[in-house]
DSSP file (Angstrom, degrees, kcal/mol; ACC not computed):
  #  RESIDUE AA STRUCTURE BP1 BP2  ACC     N-H-->O    O-->H-N    N-H-->O    O-->H-N    TCO  KAPPA ALPHA  PHI   PSI    X-CA   Y-CA   Z-CA
    1    1 A X              0   0    0      0, 0.0     2,-0.1     0, 0.0     0, 0.0   0.000 360.0 360.0 360.0 137.1   26.9   41.6   70.8
    2    2 A X        -     0   0    0      1,-0.1     0, 0.0     0, 0.0     0, 0.0  -0.460 360.0-107.6 -71.0 140.5   30.0   40.2   69.1
    3    3 A X        -     0   0    0     -2,-0.1    -1,-0.1     1,-0.1     2,-0.0  -0.310  37.4-106.6 -64.5 153.2   29.4   38.4   65.8
    4    4 A X     >  -     0   0    0      1,-0.1     4,-2.4     4,-0.0     5,-0.2  -0.296  29.5-106.2 -71.8 164.5   29.7   34.6   65.9
    5    5 A X  H  > S+     0   0    0      1,-0.2     4,-2.4     2,-0.2     5,-0.2   0.908 123.0  49.3 -56.7 -43.3   32.7   32.8   64.3
    6    6 A X  H  > S+     0   0    0      2,-0.2     4,-2.7     1,-0.2     5,-0.2   0.906 108.6  51.9 -66.5 -41.3   30.4   31.7   61.4
    7    7 A X  H  > S+     0   0    0      2,-0.2     4,-2.4     1,-0.2    -1,-0.2   0.926 111.7  47.8 -60.0 -43.8   29.0   35.3   60.9
    8    8 A X  H  X S+     0   0    0     -4,-2.4     4,-2.4     1,-0.2    -2,-0.2   0.929 112.1  48.5 -62.6 -44.7   32.6   36.6   60.7
    9    9 A X  H  X S+     0   0    0     -4,-2.4     4,-1.5     1,-0.2    -2,-0.2   0.894 111.1  50.8 -63.8 -39.1   33.7   33.9   58.3
   10   10 A X  H  X S+     0   0    0     -4,-2.7     4,-0.5     2,-0.2    -1,-0.2   0.904 110.8  49.4 -64.0 -41.7   30.6   34.6   56.1
   11   11 A X  H >< S+     0   0    0     -4,-2.4     3,-1.2     1,-0.2    -2,-0.2   0.920 110.2  49.6 -63.3 -43.3   31.4   38.3   56.0
   12   12 A X  H >< S+     0   0    0     -4,-2.4     3,-1.7     1,-0.3    -1,-0.2   0.766  99.4  66.8 -69.3 -25.2   35.0   37.7   55.1
   13   13 A X  H 3< S+     0   0    0     -4,-1.5   141,-3.8     1,-0.3   142,-0.3   0.717  97.1  56.3 -64.2 -20.4   33.9   35.4   52.3
   14   14 A X  T << S+     0   0    0     -3,-1.2     2,-0.8    -4,-0.5    -1,-0.3   0.261  86.4  89.1 -96.0  11.2   32.5   38.5   50.7
   15   15 A X  S <  S-     0   0    0     -3,-1.7    -1,-0.1   137,-0.0   137,-0.1  -0.876  77.3-142.5-108.0  97.0   35.8   40.2   50.7
   16   16 A X        +     0   0    0     -2,-0.8     2,-0.3   137,-0.1   137,-0.2  -0.236  24.8 178.4 -62.2 146.2   37.5   39.3   47.5
   17   17 A X  E     -A  152   0A   0    135,-1.4   135,-2.9    20,-0.0    20,-0.1  -0.997  33.5 -96.7-149.7 149.3   41.2   38.7   47.5
   18   18 A X  E     -A  151   0A   0     -2,-0.3     2,-0.6   133,-0.2   133,-0.2  -0.358  37.4-125.2 -61.5 142.0   44.0   37.7   45.2
   19   19 A X        +     0   0    0    131,-2.6    54,-2.6    54,-0.2     2,-0.3  -0.831  40.4 174.3 -90.7 125.4   44.9   34.0   45.2
   20   20 A X  E     -DE  35  72B   0     15,-2.5    15,-2.7    -2,-0.6     2,-0.5  -0.872  34.3-137.0-128.0 159.6   48.6   33.6   45.9
   21   21 A X  E     -DE  34  71B   0     50,-2.2    50,-2.1    -2,-0.3     2,-0.5  -0.986  23.7-157.7-113.7 119.0   51.1   30.8   46.5
   22   22 A X  E     -DE  33  70B   0     11,-2.6    11,-2.2    -2,-0.5     2,-0.3  -0.845  17.9-178.5 -98.8 128.2   53.4   31.9   49.3
   23   23 A X  E     -DE  32  69B   0     46,-2.4    46,-2.0    -2,-0.5     2,-0.3  -0.817  14.8-176.4-125.6 161.9   56.7   30.1   49.3
   24   24 A X  E     -D   31   0B   0      7,-2.0     7,-1.7    -2,-0.3     2,-0.3  -0.975   1.0-178.0-149.5 157.3   59.9   29.9   51.3
   25   25 A X        +     0   0    0     -2,-0.3     2,-0.3     5,-0.2     5,-0.2  -0.971  30.5  91.7-154.8 146.4   63.2   28.1   51.0
   26   26 A X  S >  S-     0   0    0     -2,-0.3     3,-2.0     3,-0.2    39,-0.1  -0.983  87.1 -31.4 160.6-161.4   66.3   27.9   53.1
   27   27 A X  T 3  S+     0   0    0     -2,-0.3     3,-0.1     1,-0.3    38,-0.1   0.776 131.1  54.0 -58.5 -28.1   67.9   25.9   55.9
   28   28 A X  T 3  S-     0   0    0      1,-0.3    -1,-0.3    33,-0.2     2,-0.2   0.543 119.9 -97.4 -84.7  -6.4   64.5   25.0   57.4
   29   29 A X    <   -     0   0    0     -3,-2.0     2,-0.5    32,-0.1    -1,-0.3  -0.565  36.2 -67.9 121.7 175.5   63.2   23.6   54.1
   30   30 A X        +     0   0    0     -5,-0.2     2,-0.3    -2,-0.2    -5,-0.2  -0.944  54.6 162.2-113.0 120.8   61.2   24.4   51.0
   31   31 A X  E     -D   24   0B   0     -7,-1.7    -7,-2.0    -2,-0.5     2,-0.3  -0.973  15.3-175.4-139.3 149.4   57.4   24.9   51.6
   32   32 A X  E     +D   23   0B   0     -2,-0.3     2,-0.3    -9,-0.2    -9,-0.2  -0.989   4.6 176.2-146.5 141.2   54.6   26.5   49.7
   33   33 A X  E     -D   22   0B   0    -11,-2.2   -11,-2.6    -2,-0.3     2,-0.4  -0.949  34.1-109.5-137.2 158.0   50.9   27.1   50.5
   34   34 A X  E     +D   21   0B   0     50,-1.0     2,-0.3    -2,-0.3   -13,-0.2  -0.741  45.9 170.7 -83.1 135.1   47.9   28.8   48.8
   35   35 A X  E     -D   20   0B   0    -15,-2.7   -15,-2.5    -2,-0.4     3,-0.1  -0.997  32.6-179.1-147.3 148.5   46.9   32.0   50.6
   36   36 A X        +     0   0    0     -2,-0.3     2,-1.6   -17,-0.2   -18,-0.2   0.425  65.9  92.3-121.5  -5.6   44.6   35.0   50.1
   37   37 A X        +     0   0    0     14,-0.4    14,-2.9   -20,-0.1     2,-0.4  -0.537  56.2 125.4 -92.9  71.6   45.4   37.0   53.2
   38   38 A X  E     +F   50   0B   0     -2,-1.6     2,-0.3    12,-0.2    12,-0.2  -0.981  29.7 166.3-128.9 137.9   48.1   39.2   51.7
   39   39 A X  E     -F   49   0B   0     10,-2.2    10,-2.9    -2,-0.4     2,-0.2  -0.998  35.7-110.1-153.9 148.0   48.0   43.0   51.8
   40   40 A X  E     -F   48   0B   0     -2,-0.3     8,-0.3     8,-0.2     3,-0.1  -0.508  26.5-179.7 -76.2 151.8   50.3   45.9   51.1
   41   41 A X  E     -     0   0B   0      6,-2.8     2,-0.3     1,-0.4     7,-0.2   0.715  60.4 -19.2-114.8 -54.8   51.3   48.0   54.2
   42   42 A X  E   > -F   47   0B   0      5,-1.3     5,-2.7     3,-0.2    -1,-0.4  -0.987  39.4-141.0-155.4 155.0   53.6   50.8   52.9
   43   43 A X  E > 5S+F   46   0B   0     -2,-0.3     3,-0.6     3,-0.2     2,-0.3   0.487  84.1  84.3 -97.5  -4.3   55.7   51.7   49.9
   44   44 A X  T 3 5S+     0   0    0      1,-0.7    -1,-0.2     3,-0.1     2,-0.1  -0.815 116.6   6.7-137.8  97.9   58.5   53.3   52.0
   45   45 A X  T 3 5S-     0   0    0     -2,-0.3    -1,-0.7    -3,-0.2     2,-0.3   0.662 111.3-114.4 -76.5 156.8   60.0   50.9   52.7
   46   46 A X  E < 5 +F   43   0B   0     -3,-0.6    92,-2.8    92,-0.2     2,-0.3  -0.385  52.4 165.3 -61.7 118.0   58.0   48.5   50.5
   47   47 A X  E   < -FG  42 137B   0     -5,-2.7    -6,-2.8    -2,-0.3    -5,-1.3  -0.991  19.3-176.0-141.1 140.9   56.3   46.2   52.9
   48   48 A X  E     -FG  40 136B   0     88,-2.5    88,-2.9    -2,-0.3     2,-0.4  -0.831  18.9-131.8-125.5 166.7   53.5   43.7   52.8
   49   49 A X  E     -FG  39 135B   0    -10,-2.9   -10,-2.2    -2,-0.3     2,-0.4  -0.964  12.2-166.2-119.0 144.9   51.7   41.5   55.4
   50   50 A X  E     -FG  38 134B   0     84,-2.0    84,-2.9    -2,-0.4     2,-0.5  -0.995   8.0-159.4-125.7 121.5   51.0   37.8   55.0
   51   51 A X  E     + G   0 133B   0    -14,-2.9   -14,-0.4    -2,-0.4     2,-0.3  -0.890  19.0 167.6-104.6 129.5   48.6   36.3   57.5
   52   52 A X  E     - G   0 132B   0     80,-2.2    80,-2.9    -2,-0.5   -17,-0.0  -0.994  40.4 -97.9-143.1 149.4   48.7   32.5   58.0
   53   53 A X  E >   - G   0 131B   0     -2,-0.3     3,-1.8    78,-0.2     6,-0.3  -0.330  31.7-126.9 -60.9 140.5   47.3   30.0   60.4
   54   54 A X  T 3  S+     0   0    0     76,-2.9     6,-0.2     1,-0.3    -1,-0.1   0.764 110.7  56.5 -62.4 -23.9   49.7   29.1   63.1
   55   55 A X  T 3  S+     0   0    0     75,-0.4    -1,-0.3     4,-0.1    -2,-0.1   0.503  81.2 118.9 -86.2  -3.9   49.2   25.4   62.2
   56   56 A X  S <> S-     0   0    0     -3,-1.8     4,-0.6     1,-0.1     3,-0.3  -0.297  71.7-128.9 -61.4 143.9   50.1   26.0   58.5
   57   57 A X  H  > S+     0   0    0      1,-0.2     4,-0.6     2,-0.1    -1,-0.1   0.785 109.0  54.1 -64.4 -26.1   53.1   24.0   57.3
   58   58 A X  H  > S+     0   0    0      1,-0.1     4,-3.2     2,-0.1     5,-0.4   0.830  90.1  78.3 -75.2 -32.2   54.6   27.3   56.0
   59   59 A X  H  > S+     0   0    0     -6,-0.3     4,-1.7    -3,-0.3     5,-0.2   0.887 100.1  31.9 -51.8 -59.8   54.4   29.2   59.3
   60   60 A X  H  X S+     0   0    0     -4,-0.6     4,-2.1    -6,-0.2    -1,-0.2   0.842 120.4  53.1 -69.8 -29.4   57.4   27.8   61.2
   61   61 A X  H  X S+     0   0    0     -4,-0.6     4,-3.0     2,-0.2     5,-0.3   0.914 108.8  47.4 -73.1 -42.6   59.5   27.3   58.1
   62   62 A X  H  X S+     0   0    0     -4,-3.2     4,-2.3     2,-0.2     5,-0.5   0.896 113.0  50.1 -63.5 -39.5   59.1   30.9   56.8
   63   63 A X  H  < S+     0   0    0     -4,-1.7    -2,-0.2    -5,-0.4    -1,-0.2   0.924 114.5  44.0 -64.2 -43.9   59.9   32.2   60.2
   64   64 A X  H  < S+     0   0    0     -4,-2.1    -2,-0.2     1,-0.2    -1,-0.2   0.907 117.5  43.7 -68.9 -42.5   63.0   30.1   60.4
   65   65 A X  H  < S-     0   0    0     -4,-3.0    -1,-0.2     2,-0.2    -2,-0.2   0.815  95.4-144.6 -73.4 -29.9   64.2   30.8   56.9
   66   66 A X     <  +     0   0    0     -4,-2.3    56,-2.2    -5,-0.3     2,-0.3   0.638  65.8  87.0  76.3  13.5   63.4   34.5   57.2
   67   67 A X  E     + H   0 121B   0     -5,-0.5     2,-0.3    54,-0.3    54,-0.2  -0.973  45.6 170.7-142.4 155.0   62.3   34.8   53.6
   68   68 A X  E     - H   0 120B   0     52,-2.0    52,-3.3    -2,-0.3     2,-0.4  -0.978  18.9-146.9-158.6 157.1   59.1   34.4   51.6
   69   69 A X  E     -EH  23 119B   0    -46,-2.0   -46,-2.4    -2,-0.3     2,-0.6  -0.997  10.0-149.7-130.1 128.2   57.8   35.0   48.1
   70   70 A X  E     -EH  22 118B   0     48,-2.7    48,-2.7    -2,-0.4     2,-0.6  -0.880  13.8-166.8 -98.2 117.5   54.2   35.9   47.3
   71   71 A X  E     -EH  21 117B   0    -50,-2.1   -50,-2.2    -2,-0.6     2,-0.4  -0.916  10.8-147.8-109.6 108.4   53.2   34.6   43.8
   72   72 A X  E     -EH  20 116B   0     44,-2.6    43,-2.8    -2,-0.6    44,-0.7  -0.645  23.9-129.9 -79.6 125.4   49.9   36.1   42.5
   73   73 A X        -     0   0    0    -54,-2.6    77,-2.2    -2,-0.4   -54,-0.2  -0.479   9.5-123.5 -83.6 142.5   48.3   33.4   40.4
   74   74 A X  B >   -B  149   0A   0     75,-0.3     3,-1.8    39,-0.2    75,-0.3  -0.376  36.8-100.2 -72.2 162.9   46.9   33.9   36.9
   75   75 A X  T 3  S+     0   0    0     73,-2.0     3,-0.4     1,-0.3    74,-0.1   0.736 120.3  57.6 -59.5 -25.9   43.2   33.1   36.2
   76   76 A X  T 3  S+     0   0    0     72,-0.3     3,-0.3     1,-0.2    -1,-0.3   0.255  84.3  86.1 -90.2  14.6   44.0   29.7   34.7
   77   77 A X    <>  +     0   0    0     -3,-1.8     4,-2.2     1,-0.2    -1,-0.2  -0.040  43.6 120.4-107.3  31.5   45.9   28.4   37.7
   78   78 A X  H  > S+     0   0    0     -3,-0.4     4,-2.2     1,-0.2    -1,-0.2   0.900  76.4  52.1 -61.0 -40.9   43.0   27.0   39.8
   79   79 A X  H  > S+     0   0    0     -3,-0.3     4,-2.3     1,-0.2    -1,-0.2   0.913 109.3  49.8 -64.7 -40.3   44.5   23.5   39.8
   80   80 A X  H  > S+     0   0    0      1,-0.2     4,-2.4     2,-0.2     5,-0.2   0.905 109.1  52.6 -62.5 -40.4   47.9   24.9   41.1
   81   81 A X  H  X S+     0   0    0     -4,-2.2     4,-1.3     1,-0.2    -1,-0.2   0.904 110.2  48.4 -61.0 -40.8   46.0   26.7   43.8
   82   82 A X  H  <>S+     0   0    0     -4,-2.2     5,-2.1     2,-0.2     6,-0.6   0.874 109.7  52.1 -67.1 -37.4   44.3   23.5   44.8
   83   83 A X  H ><5S+     0   0    0     -4,-2.3     3,-1.2     1,-0.2     5,-0.3   0.953 113.6  42.3 -63.1 -49.4   47.6   21.6   44.9
   84   84 A X  H 3<5S+     0   0    0     -4,-2.4   -50,-1.0     1,-0.3    -1,-0.2   0.676 107.7  61.7 -75.4 -16.5   49.3   24.2   47.1
   85   85 A X  T 3<5S-     0   0    0     -4,-1.3    -1,-0.3   -52,-0.2    -2,-0.2   0.562 115.8-116.2 -80.7  -8.5   46.1   24.4   49.3
   86   86 A X  T < 5S+     0   0    0     -3,-1.2     3,-0.5    -4,-0.4    -3,-0.2   0.568  79.6 126.7  86.9   9.4   46.6   20.7   50.1
   87   87 A X  S   <S+     0   0    0     -5,-2.1    -4,-0.2     1,-0.2    -5,-0.1   0.700  73.5  47.1 -73.9 -18.7   43.3   19.6   48.4
   88   88 A X  S    S-     0   0    0     -6,-0.6    -1,-0.2    -5,-0.3    -5,-0.1   0.539 108.3-116.9 -99.9  -8.2   45.1   17.0   46.2
   89   89 A X        +     0   0    0     -3,-0.5     2,-0.1     1,-0.3    -2,-0.1   0.478  60.3 152.6  84.7   2.3   47.2   15.3   48.8
   90   90 A X        -     0   0    0     -7,-0.1    -1,-0.3     1,-0.1    -2,-0.1  -0.442  40.6-130.6 -66.5 134.6   50.5   16.4   47.2
   91   91 A X     >  -     0   0    0     -2,-0.1     4,-1.8    -3,-0.1    -1,-0.1  -0.223  31.3 -92.3 -77.8 176.6   53.3   16.7   49.7
   92   92 A X  H  > S+     0   0    0      1,-0.2     4,-0.7     2,-0.2    -1,-0.1   0.825 123.8  50.7 -62.8 -32.6   55.6   19.7   49.9
   93   93 A X  H >4 S+     0   0    0      1,-0.2     3,-0.8     2,-0.2    -1,-0.2   0.959 113.1  42.1 -70.9 -50.5   58.2   18.2   47.5
   94   94 A X  H >4 S+     0   0    0      1,-0.2     3,-1.5     2,-0.2     4,-0.4   0.702  99.4  73.7 -75.3 -17.4   55.8   17.3   44.7
   95   95 A X  H >< S+     0   0    0     -4,-1.8     3,-1.4     1,-0.3    -1,-0.2   0.888  93.2  56.0 -57.0 -38.4   53.8   20.5   44.9
   96   96 A X  T << S+     0   0    0     -3,-0.8    -1,-0.3    -4,-0.7    -2,-0.2   0.505  86.1  78.4 -77.3  -3.9   56.7   22.2   43.3
   97   97 A X  T <  S+     0   0    0     -3,-1.5     2,-0.5    -4,-0.1    -1,-0.3   0.744  79.7  84.7 -70.7 -22.6   56.6   19.8   40.3
   98   98 A X  S <  S-     0   0    0     -3,-1.4     0, 0.0    -4,-0.4     0, 0.0  -0.699  98.8  -9.0 -81.7 124.4   53.6   22.0   39.1
   99   99 A X  S    S-     0   0    0     -2,-0.5     2,-0.4    12,-0.1    12,-0.0  -0.048  90.8 -71.4  80.8 174.3   54.9   25.1   37.2
  100  100 A X        -     0   0    0      2,-0.0    12,-2.8     0, 0.0    13,-0.4  -0.918  47.4-162.7-109.5 137.2   58.4   26.4   36.7
  101  101 A X  E     +J  111   0C   0     -2,-0.4     2,-0.2    10,-0.2    10,-0.2  -0.933  14.9 164.9-124.2 140.9   60.2   28.0   39.6
  102  102 A X  E     -J  110   0C   0      8,-2.5     8,-3.3    -2,-0.4     2,-0.4  -0.700  32.3-107.8-132.9-171.1   63.2   30.3   39.8
  103  103 A X  E     -J  109   0C   0     -2,-0.2     6,-0.1     6,-0.2    16,-0.0  -0.930  21.6-174.5-123.5 148.5   64.7   32.6   42.4
  104  104 A X        -     0   0    0      4,-0.6    -1,-0.1    -2,-0.4   -35,-0.0   0.446  66.9 -40.8-104.1-110.8   64.8   36.4   42.7
  105  105 A X  S    S+     0   0    0      1,-0.1    -2,-0.0     3,-0.0    36,-0.0   0.837 131.9  40.1 -92.7 -35.2   66.8   38.0   45.6
  106  106 A X  S    S-     0   0    0      2,-0.1     3,-0.1   -38,-0.1   -81,-0.1   0.650 101.7-112.0 -95.8 -15.5   66.1   35.9   48.7
  107  107 A X  S    S+     0   0    0      1,-0.4     2,-0.2   -83,-0.0   -83,-0.1   0.323  72.0 134.8  96.1  -6.5   66.1   32.3   47.4
  108  108 A X        -     0   0    0    -40,-0.1    -4,-0.6    12,-0.1    -1,-0.4  -0.538  69.7 -93.5 -71.2 142.5   62.4   31.8   48.0
  109  109 A X  E     -J  103   0C   0     -2,-0.2     2,-0.5   -78,-0.2    -6,-0.2  -0.361  39.8-161.6 -62.7 129.8   60.7   30.1   45.0
  110  110 A X  E     -J  102   0C   0     -8,-3.3    -8,-2.5    -2,-0.1     2,-0.4  -0.966  19.0-126.7-114.1 125.6   59.2   32.5   42.5
  111  111 A X  E >   -J  101   0C   0     -2,-0.5     3,-1.6   -10,-0.2   -10,-0.2  -0.571   9.5-147.6 -74.9 122.2   56.7   31.1   40.0
  112  112 A X  T 3  S+     0   0    0    -12,-2.8    -1,-0.1    -2,-0.4   -11,-0.1   0.833  97.5  48.1 -60.4 -33.1   57.6   32.0   36.4
  113  113 A X  T 3  S+     0   0    0    -13,-0.4    -1,-0.3    31,-0.1   -39,-0.2   0.368  83.8 127.5 -90.1   6.2   54.0   32.2   35.3
  114  114 A X    <   -     0   0    0     -3,-1.6   -41,-0.2     1,-0.1     3,-0.2  -0.273  66.4-131.9 -62.0 146.5   52.9   34.5   38.2
  115  115 A X  S    S-     0   0    0    -43,-2.8    29,-3.0     1,-0.3     2,-0.3   0.902  96.7  -8.9 -60.0 -42.6   51.0   37.7   37.5
  116  116 A X  E     -HI  72 143B   0    -44,-0.7   -44,-2.6    27,-0.2     2,-0.5  -0.961  64.9-151.3-153.2 143.6   53.6   39.2   39.9
  117  117 A X  E     -HI  71 142B   0     25,-2.1    25,-2.4    -2,-0.3     2,-0.6  -0.985  10.8-164.4-115.8 126.9   56.2   37.6   42.2
  118  118 A X  E     -HI  70 141B   0    -48,-2.7   -48,-2.7    -2,-0.5     2,-0.4  -0.934   6.5-160.3-118.1 107.6   57.0   39.6   45.4
  119  119 A X  E     +HI  69 140B   0     21,-2.7    20,-3.5    -2,-0.6    21,-1.7  -0.761  21.0 171.6 -96.1 127.4   60.2   38.4   47.0
  120  120 A X  E     -HI  68 138B   0    -52,-3.3   -52,-2.0    -2,-0.4     2,-0.4  -0.870  34.7-133.5-138.0 160.6   60.6   39.4   50.7
  121  121 A X  E     -HI  67 137B   0     16,-2.3    16,-2.3    -2,-0.3     2,-0.4  -0.929  40.0-110.5-108.4 142.4   62.5   39.1   53.9
  122  122 A X  E     + I   0 136B   0    -56,-2.2    14,-0.2    -2,-0.4     3,-0.1  -0.608  39.7 171.8 -73.7 123.3   60.6   38.6   57.2
  123  123 A X  E     -     0   0B   0     12,-3.0     2,-0.3    -2,-0.4    13,-0.2   0.801  61.3  -5.6-100.6 -40.7   60.9   41.7   59.3
  124  124 A X  E     - I   0 135B   0     11,-1.7    11,-3.2     2,-0.0     2,-0.4  -0.991  54.3-152.2-157.9 149.0   58.4   41.2   62.1
  125  125 A X  E     - I   0 134B   0     -2,-0.3     2,-0.4     9,-0.2     9,-0.2  -0.994   8.4-169.1-130.3 127.0   55.8   38.6   63.2
  126  126 A X  E     - I   0 133B   0      7,-2.5     7,-3.5    -2,-0.4     2,-0.5  -0.947  14.7-143.0-112.4 135.9   52.8   39.3   65.4
  127  127 A X  E     + I   0 132B   0     -2,-0.4     2,-0.4     5,-0.2     5,-0.2  -0.865  25.4 169.5-100.2 126.6   50.7   36.5   66.8
  128  128 A X  E >   - I   0 131B   0      3,-2.9     3,-2.3    -2,-0.5     2,-0.1  -0.947  56.4 -53.9-140.5 116.6   47.0   37.2   67.0
  129  129 A X  T 3  S-     0   0    0     -2,-0.4    -1,-0.0     1,-0.3   -75,-0.0  -0.319 121.4 -13.6  56.4-126.6   44.4   34.5   67.8
  130  130 A X  T 3  S+     0   0    0     -3,-0.1   -76,-2.9    -2,-0.1   -75,-0.4   0.480 126.2  71.7 -84.1  -2.8   44.9   31.5   65.4
  131  131 A X  E <   -GI  53 128B   0     -3,-2.3    -3,-2.9   -78,-0.3     2,-0.4  -0.788  65.6-138.7-122.8 156.0   47.1   33.4   63.0
  132  132 A X  E     -GI  52 127B   0    -80,-2.9   -80,-2.2    -2,-0.3     2,-0.7  -0.923  18.0-150.1-103.2 135.1   50.6   34.9   62.6
  133  133 A X  E     -GI  51 126B   0     -7,-3.5    -7,-2.5    -2,-0.4     2,-0.6  -0.930  15.0-160.8-107.1 111.0   50.8   38.2   60.9
  134  134 A X  E     -GI  50 125B   0    -84,-2.9   -84,-2.0    -2,-0.7     2,-0.6  -0.833   7.8-155.1-100.2 119.4   54.1   38.4   59.0
  135  135 A X  E     -GI  49 124B   0    -11,-3.2   -12,-3.0    -2,-0.6   -11,-1.7  -0.832  20.9-172.4 -88.2 122.3   55.4   41.8   58.1
  136  136 A X  E     -GI  48 122B   0    -88,-2.9   -88,-2.5    -2,-0.6     2,-0.5  -0.969  18.7-140.7-127.2 126.7   57.8   41.3   55.1
  137  137 A X  E     -GI  47 121B   0    -16,-2.3   -16,-2.3    -2,-0.5     2,-0.3  -0.728  28.1-119.7 -87.4 129.6   60.0   43.8   53.4
  138  138 A X  E     + I   0 120B   0    -92,-2.8   -18,-0.3    -2,-0.5   -92,-0.2  -0.491  35.0 170.7 -74.1 130.3   60.1   43.5   49.7
  139  139 A X  E     +     0   0B   0    -20,-3.5     2,-0.3     1,-0.4   -19,-0.2   0.655  67.6   6.0-108.7 -27.5   63.5   42.8   48.2
  140  140 A X  E     - I   0 119B   0    -21,-1.7   -21,-2.7     2,-0.0    -1,-0.4  -0.990  56.2-160.1-157.0 152.2   62.6   42.1   44.6
  141  141 A X  E     - I   0 118B   0     -2,-0.3     2,-0.5   -23,-0.2   -23,-0.2  -1.000   0.4-167.5-134.5 133.5   59.5   42.2   42.3
  142  142 A X  E     - I   0 117B   0    -25,-2.4   -25,-2.1    -2,-0.4     2,-0.5  -0.958  13.2-153.8-121.9 113.6   59.0   40.4   39.0
  143  143 A X  E     - I   0 116B   0     -2,-0.5   -27,-0.2   -27,-0.2   -28,-0.1  -0.725  10.0-153.0 -84.7 128.0   56.0   41.6   37.0
  144  144 A X        -     0   0    0    -29,-3.0   -29,-0.1    -2,-0.5   -31,-0.1  -0.308  41.1 -64.5 -86.3 178.5   54.5   39.0   34.6
  145  145 A X        -     0   0    0      1,-0.1     2,-0.4   -31,-0.1    -1,-0.2  -0.335  62.4 -95.5 -62.5 147.7   52.6   39.9   31.5
  146  146 A X  S    S+     0   0    0     -3,-0.1     2,-0.3    16,-0.0    -1,-0.1  -0.524  72.0 130.7 -66.2 119.4   49.3   41.7   32.0
  147  147 A X        -     0   0    0     -2,-0.4    -3,-0.1    -3,-0.1    13,-0.0  -0.962  62.8 -62.0-161.3 166.2   46.6   39.1   32.0
  148  148 A X        -     0   0    0     -2,-0.3   -73,-2.0    14,-0.1   -72,-0.3  -0.220  51.3-149.9 -58.0 145.0   43.6   38.1   34.1
  149  149 A X  E     -BC  74 160A   0     11,-2.2    11,-2.4   -75,-0.3     2,-0.5  -0.619  15.3-107.9-110.7 171.1   44.4   37.0   37.7
  150  150 A X  E     - C   0 159A   0    -77,-2.2  -131,-2.6  -131,-0.3     2,-0.3  -0.871  33.9-175.5-104.6 130.2   42.6   34.6   40.1
  151  151 A X  E     -AC  18 158A   0      7,-3.2     7,-2.2    -2,-0.5     2,-0.5  -0.865  22.3-133.3-120.7 161.2   40.6   35.9   43.1
  152  152 A X  E     +AC  17 157A   0   -135,-2.9  -135,-1.4    -2,-0.3     2,-0.3  -0.963  38.4 155.1-112.5 118.6   38.9   34.1   45.9
  153  153 A X  E >   + C   0 156A   0      3,-2.6     3,-0.8    -2,-0.5  -139,-0.2  -0.991  63.2   1.5-147.9 135.1   35.4   35.4   46.5
  154  154 A X  T 3  S-     0   0    0   -141,-3.8  -140,-0.1    -2,-0.3    -1,-0.1   0.879 129.0 -58.5  54.6  41.1   32.3   33.8   48.1
  155  155 A X  T 3  S+     0   0    0   -142,-0.3     2,-0.3     1,-0.2    -1,-0.2   0.793 120.1  86.6  61.5  33.5   34.3   30.6   48.8
  156  156 A X  E <  S-C  153   0A   0     -3,-0.8    -3,-2.6  -143,-0.2     2,-0.2  -0.985  79.7 -98.9-154.2 161.3   35.2   30.1   45.1
  157  157 A X  E     +C  152   0A   0     -2,-0.3     2,-0.3    -5,-0.2    -5,-0.2  -0.594  38.6 176.0 -81.6 144.3   37.7   31.0   42.5
  158  158 A X  E     -C  151   0A   0     -7,-2.2    -7,-3.2    -2,-0.2     2,-0.2  -0.990  27.6-122.5-145.8 142.6   36.9   33.8   40.0
  159  159 A X  E     -C  150   0A   0     -2,-0.3     2,-0.4    -9,-0.2    -9,-0.2  -0.594  19.3-158.0 -79.4 147.9   38.9   35.4   37.2
  160  160 A X  E     -C  149   0A   0    -11,-2.4   -11,-2.2    -2,-0.2   -85,-0.2  -0.996  20.2-131.8-126.1 127.2   39.4   39.1   37.3
  161  161 A X        -     0   0    0     -2,-0.4     2,-0.5   -13,-0.2   -14,-0.1  -0.175  11.8-110.2 -81.8 167.4   40.3   40.8   34.0
  162  162 A X        -     0   0    0    -16,-0.1   -14,-0.1     1,-0.1    -1,-0.1  -0.813  42.3-108.5 -92.2 129.6   42.9   43.2   32.9
  163  163 A X              0   0    0     -2,-0.5    -1,-0.1     1,-0.2     0, 0.0  -0.269 360.0 360.0 -58.0 142.7   41.5   46.7   32.0
  164  164 A X              0   0    0     -3,-0.0    -1,-0.2     0, 0.0    -2,-0.0   0.461 360.0 360.0 -76.3 360.0   41.5   47.5   28.3
């Protein structure tokens, strides 16, 4: 028997993941959301996947712009994660008032305080159920200082430390 939607969601809540802000900018606009469904695919060529709900404000804009940047948040950035998750009511313009943003290769906003910023071009999009799976080829990487990062586990934020 197939698991229920709730059973599946409960199981996935026990799969810890980095908390990121995924951004895009270009002719279709500037948008950013909090996401945890990001994963590496291959290092040759360097490629990641970003999974996002089809109803997400980022979804059509990232597809239209053809670029995105995955910004892995430091452990002290819970408020920023909440802002970009839409929990505070901030619109897309004022969300970017939080933090300092620059650009790497593609023009997508890269967070200066990110543990790492991974700047990409959209290579392919697969639609599956409620989500789009975006395959993105990495064009630039900016490593921030080694420090604890923020993860999402059991429906809450947790810091994960840097090995000594």
